[in-house]
N, C-alpha and C positions, 0 to 999 in steps of 0.2 A: 204482533207488529201491524200498524194500520196500513191501509192501502198505499196512502201517499209515500210513507216511509219505504214500503216494499218497492213501490215504483221507482223511487229514487235509487234505492240499493241496486235493482236490476239494471237501471239506465247507467249508473256508475260503472258496474261490471262490464256492461256491453261496451262502453266507451273505452274502457281500459283494455279489454280484449282486442278491440279494433286497432287501438294504438300500438299494441304489442305486435299484432299480426302485420300491420303496416311496416313497423321497424323491422320485423324479420324478413319480409318479402322485398324490402327495398334493396336493389343491388348496390354493393359497396366495393367490390374488387374489380379493378380495371385489368382485363386481360392483357392489354399493352404493357402493363408494368412488369409482367414476368416473360415477355417476348424479347427476342434479340433485337437489337437496334438495327435500323437500316437507314439508307439515304435514298431518296427517290432519285436525285441527281446522278448517283453512282450506279444504281440499280438499272436504269433505262439507258442502253447504249445510244451514243450519238450517230452510230452507224449500224445498220443491219440490213440484210437482204439487199434491196435495190435502193434503200432510203438513206439519207444523211441529212443533218440538221441544216436548216436555212435560216441564217441569222437576220436576214433582211426583213423578215416578216414576223410580227409578234402576235400570238393569238389574243382573243378578246380577254381583256384585263378588267377586274372590278373598278368602279368608279370611286371617288374618295369617300361617299357616303357608305359604300359597302366594305370598304377595307378593313375597318374596325370589326364588323361581323365575321369576316373571313379569317381574321387573326384569332378570333374567339373560337371558331368551329374547327380549325384545322391546325395541326402540328406541322405538317408539310405540304407544300404545293409544288408542282412542276408545270411549266408552260413552254412549249417548244413548237416550231413549225418544221416539218420535214419535207423534203422534195426528192423525187426519184429521177432515174435516168430520162424518163419520158417528159419531165417538166411538171408532173402532177404534184400538187402540194396538199398536205394534211396537217392540220393543227391538232396537237396533242396536249391535253389538260388533264393532270391527275392531282386529286386532293386526298389527303389522308388525315382522319381525325381519331385519336386514341381513345376518345369518349363518345360513344354512341348512346348515351342516355337520352331520354326524351327531349331535354332541353338543348342538346348539342348534337342533333342529328344532321346528316349531310345536307347541304344546300343544293337543291337539284337545278339543272340547267333551265327548266321551265320558269323558275322563279328568277334565276340570275339574268337570263337574256330579257325577260320581260321588264325587270327593273332597270335595265339599261336602254329602254326604249324600243325593243324589238316586238313585232307581232309574232305570235306563235300560229303559224298557218297550217301546221300538220302535226299529228302525233299519233304513234302506233307502237304497240309492243310486238317483239319478235324474238328470234333466237339467232345467235351467231355460232356457226359451226367452226370449231378449231380442231386442232390434232389432239387436243387434251380434253375434249368433251364440248357440250354445247353451253352457251352462256346466255341468260335471259337479258334482253336489251331493250332500250326504248330508242325509237327513231323519231326525230323532230325535223321540222323545218322552220328556222327563224328568219324573218325578214325585216329589214329596216331600209326603207327607200330602195335603192338599186341593189343592195346587198342581199343576196339570198344564200343562206347558210344552212345545208342539210347537216344533221347532227346525229351521231350514234353515241350512246352512253350505257353504262352499266354500273351497278352498285354492289359492293360486298359489305356484308355485316358479319363480323367475326370471321369464321372460316367458310363462308357460303356466299355465293352470288345469288342475288335475289331480285325480283321484280321490285321497282320502286313503290313506295306507298304501303300497301298492306304487308307486302314481303319484308320490309324493313321492320315493320311493328311486330310481326310474328317473330322474326329472328331475335329481336331485342327481348321479347317475352320469354322465349325458350332459354336465352342466357340468363334472364333475371330469375327464373326458377331456381337456378343454382347459385344465385347471389352474385353474379358477375355482370360487368358491363363490357360489352364487346367494343372493339374498334371497328372502323369502317373506311372504305376506299370508294372514290368516284373516280371512274376512268371515262374521259369524254374525247371523242375525235370529231373533226368537222372539216369541211371543205367549202369554198365559196364558188358556187356554180348553180346555173338554173336547173339542170337535169338531176333532180334528187336520186333517181333510180341508179344513174352512172356514178353519182358521188358515193352512194352506199356500197357499191362494188369496189370502188378504190379505197374506201375506208376499211372494208372487210379484208381485203389483201393486205393492207398496212398492219392491221391488228394481228392477223396470222403470223405474218413475218416477225412482228415484234415479239409475240409470245414464243416463237421458235428460237428467238435469239437469247432468251433469258434462262437463267439457272433455274432448276426446278423449285427452289424455295421462293425465289423472287416471282416466278410465275404463279405460284399458289397465292401469293399476297395480292395479285392482281385479279385473278379470276376465282379464288376461293376453291371450294369443291365443286367444279363444274360438273354437269350431268354427263356421264359417259355415254357415247354413242354406241348403239347396238350392234 
């Protein structure tokens, strides 16, 4: 066998092996397909703790150019505003996607707000302590003209709450090793006020009371396997 023919055979074998490996490693089975069905509207109560739904204020919604993308990414969304006895208001937005493959990953608030004309003036990572463990979160401040909106959000991929970005990629990779495509949840709370530190305190109390009001299975959907406090 001459060198050219040998090289062609080796190259062909390598390409075939790569194609077979790629096909084997490509996740094909959606976790969401074998899970119990649920409804965000029914799962999140309209009243809990000192909070109740305020139907006079609607949280930020996507513009017409983004609606098609949102419909592609998510199977369910929920947007509500809550008010407490002290008149404090928190906007809640939850998005669930049953397919967290690379092409259909969650659309993060940093992208959503900027696309609608907001400036992102602050961004920090942190942790939110709950009665069920700590949840990795992202704190943002979005601003548009006189509207100053501190934001807290977190992401779950599969059964785990993760930091956005690398955490999402790693969790998808872990699921991919078993041939599975995880589902995902994005939970966002925000308020409109100038004092971000105070806004985050209000948001944290809201989240803790919301989680306390949920059934264990529903709570697990929102925060995944949170890190237990020591």
